[in-house]
N, C-alpha and C positions, 0 to 999 in steps of 0.2 A: 220421721224416725231419727232419734237422737244417736249421734255417733259417739262412741266411747272416748275418742280423741278430744272431744270438746268438753269432757267432764273431768272431775278430780281423779277419776279412775284411769284416765289416759296414760299417765306416767307408769302406773303399776302394770298396765297392759303391755306397754313398750318394754318394760324391764322383764317381762315374762313371768310375772308373779301371780297372775290370776289363773288358777288351775282348777281342774275337776268341776267345771261349772255345770250346775243343773239349770241355771238361768243366767243369761248374759245378754241383755238386750233391753229394748224399750219396755216401759210398764204402761199402765193405763193412764198415767198422768202425763200431760204434755211436757216435752222437754226433759223427761226423767229417764235415767238409765238405771236398771236394776242388776244386781249381781248376787248370786248364791253359789258358793263354792269355797275354795281355799285361797288364801293369800300367802305365798311363800315368804318366810322371814329370813331363812338362812339356806343358801344353796350349797350343795355338795360340790367338791372340785370336779370339773368335767374333764374327761380324757377324750381327746380328739372330738368326734361328733356325737359321742354317746350322751343321751339325755338321761339324767338321773333325777329321781325324786328329791325334793328339798330335804335337808336335815330336819327342819321343823317349819310349821306354818301356823297361821290362824286358820283353824278348821271351821267348817260349817258356817262360813261368813254369810250374813244377811246384810246387804247395804244398798243404798241408793245414792245417786249423784245427779245433780241438775245440770243441764246444758249451760255452758258458759260460767258456771260457778267453780271457784278454785278449791273449795273444801267439801268434804263429805259431811252431810248433816247428821247422819245416824248410822251406826254400824254395831252389829253384834257378832260375836264369834267365840270359838272355843280354843283355849290354850292348854296344852298338856301340862305345862308348868307355869306357875305365877312368875317365875324368873324371866320368861319370854316377854313380859310386858314392856321391858326396856327396849327390846327389839321392835316391838309394835310401834312404840313412840319414835324410834329412829327411822324405820322403814316408811312409816306413814307421815314423817315430818313434812310439814307444809300442806298436807292433804287433810289435816284435822283442824278443827276450829275450837277456840275456847268456849263457844256457845253450842258446840255439837254434843250429841248424846252417844256415848260409847260404852258398850256392855261387853265385858269379857268374862266368860265362864271358865273356871279353872278346876282341874280335878284334884289339886293338892292343897286346897285351903279347907279350913274347918267347914263342915256341912251347914253350920248355923251362921256362918260369917257373911256379912255384906260390907264391903269396903268401898270407900271412894279414895282413889289414889291419884295424886296429881303429879304428872311428869312434865316439867316446863310449865306451860300455861294450859295444858290439856288435862281434863279430868276423866278418869275411867271408873265406871262402876264395875267392881270385881265381885263376882258371885260364884258360889259353888255349883258344880255340875257333876252329878254322879249317875252314870248309867242312864242318861237321858240325852235329848238332842237340844241344840240351841233353839231350834224352831219351837219345840214343845215348851221349853223353859220360858221363852219370850212370850208365847201365847198365854201361859200361866201368869207371868209377871204383869202383863197389861190387862189381864182378865178377859181375854177373848175365848170364845168357844169355837171349835172348828165348824160348827153349824153356821156361825155368823158369816163365814167366808167361803163356804163350800161351793157356791155358785160362781165364784170368781176364777179367772184364769191365773196361772202362776204369777204373772206380773201384778195382777190386781190384788192377790193375796199378800204379796210382799209390800205393796203400797199400804194396804190396810193395816198390817201389823206394824210397820215402821212408822207410819203416821201416828199411830197410837203410842208407840214407844217414845216419840219426840216430846210428848206432853206428860210423860211419866215423872212423878215426883217421888223419888226413892229416898228413904232415910237410911243413910249408911254411916258407918263409923269412918271418920277421916283418918287415914294412916299414910305414912310416907312409904315410898317404894322399898327403902332399906328395912323399914319395920315389917313390911309384908314378906320380905326375904327371910327375916328372922322367924316369922310366924308360920311360914309355909311348911307343909308336911312333906314326907317323901312322895315322889311321883309314883302313882300306882301303875303297875304293869297292866296294860289294857288286855293282854291275852291270858291273864292268870287263870280265870275261871271259865274260859271258853272251852267247849268240847273240841277235841282234836279231830 
């Protein structure tokens, strides 16, 4: 059984950033730790012992980390605003690798846009996400059908999807982070059209 402390996710766990986990543990691959949940980017000020939810997070994160390795090989998640990408780079600094594959779905970029944004020496694929889930978007992106993986347990499904994502060759427009900030659209209110 892989301990999270021995992986690139260990520091995030220690900092209390791994929240709302639907999967947090070993997968079907030896020495691999899987995580599905949220990664807090900005915490609220805490008063005394009260636990408050973070101001914002990378939501619906899908990631794996290998025992004894210092970096995360592949990660996908949802950002409510493209602007948070800078925080992703800061919070995950040292845990990401120039050879890693990182997919960020944003709700405030053009629905037809696909960007590759480099912050430092880390490249992020930035993709639109409108009323869907990261899981579904990633399945579509790598061309998997849910029947392909329905017999697998949650860890096995994550392995299968993220292993496919590592080999994905996406053609994206290369833009700078500042350019992305100029192009981003207003953040949509998630609760706008929801019945009360």
